[in-house]
C-alpha positions, 0 to 999 in steps of 0.5 A: 167776285161773288157774282163770278163764283155764282156764275161759275157754279151755275154753269157747272150745274147747267151742263150737268142737266140732262134736258140740255143735252137732249135739246142740243142733240135734237137741234143738231139732229134737225140741222143734219136732217136739213142736208137730207131734205136739201138733196130732195130739192132742185137748186137752192139747197144752201137756202133750205139748210140755212132756213131749217138750221137757223130755225132749229137753233132758234127754237131749241135755243129758246127751249134751253133758255126757258127750261133752264131759266125757270129752274135757276131759283125754283131748284134752289128752293126745292133742294132747300139750298137757297137757305144756305146761300142766303145765310151767307153775306151775298146780296140777293141782287148779286145772286140773281146776276150770277145765276143769269150770267152763268146761264148765259154762258151755258146758252152761248156755248150751246149756240156756238156748238149749234152754229158750228154744226150748221156751218159744217153741214153747209161746208159738206153741202158745198163740197158735195156739189164741187163748190168752193166753201167761200160761197157759203153765206157768212151772214148766218153768223149775224142771224145766230148773233141776233138769236143769242141776243133774243135768248138773252131776253128770254132768259131774263124773263124766265128768271124773273118768273122764277123769282116769284113763282114756286111752280116750274109749270106756271113759270114755264107757261108764263115764259112761253106765253111771253115768248109767243106773244113777243113774236106777235107784238105787231099783230097785237098792236093791230088788234088793239087798234080794232077795239072801239073802246078805249079801255080794251085798246089801252089794255092791249097797248099796255101789253104791247109796250110791256112785252119785248118785240122779239120779232126785231131780232128775227133776221133769219128770212133776210139771211136766207134770201141774201138780204143785207142786214146793216150793222147799224140795225144790229147795234140798235136792236142789241141796245134795245135788248140790253135795255130790256134785260136790265129792266127785267133784271132790276124787277127780278132783283126787287121781287127776289129781295122782298120774297120771304123764304122762311 
């Protein structure tokens, strides 16, 4: 019950954040621009709209997850409200869990809005060319779902960095770095194989297994080109994401439990 109360309050605070509406506006703007860009090409307009639209949802969704995620704990510390919260009989791990769930609800609502915007643009494009709306590639929702799972992981990482850092700038840098490297894990592994020494190779492999392989959640290219994404793949990647999230939240709870706010 305490977790749900914290989650509800976190959601209310998040939807009042101006940066949320700014990023949502730019995401919807980019999705709308994709319709204009599609008119400048001959054929395959829907593929261009889907490609730009899904890319916008992914990028701006990640920015929302990062900038709201790093502020979950840091803002409480800056406003001194953390002392009032921790003085109540609320275990710190429940506080972390509630904050995380509240932000996930915020991200889910924004992803749904951006997804609906993309779908509306696709309908407009089909109607403009006199096509049936049933021609729309419904697999875009598979890609949007995978983007949401990826953002769940990114949010957990942002929350973890905010539990031990008092600087929002450092937390943002760490989270953005983890996000970028997470999309380059295969290149990181190949780089480690090129080092002759076992020390450097071991260090690179350590980060390879430590950081999440965010490229697993990237099915945008397959959806754009009509390549089938199997439910079994989505289930396996979802389980991978949930396990990684659980591990990160446990680490966040341990760090936050040992942190002294006196």
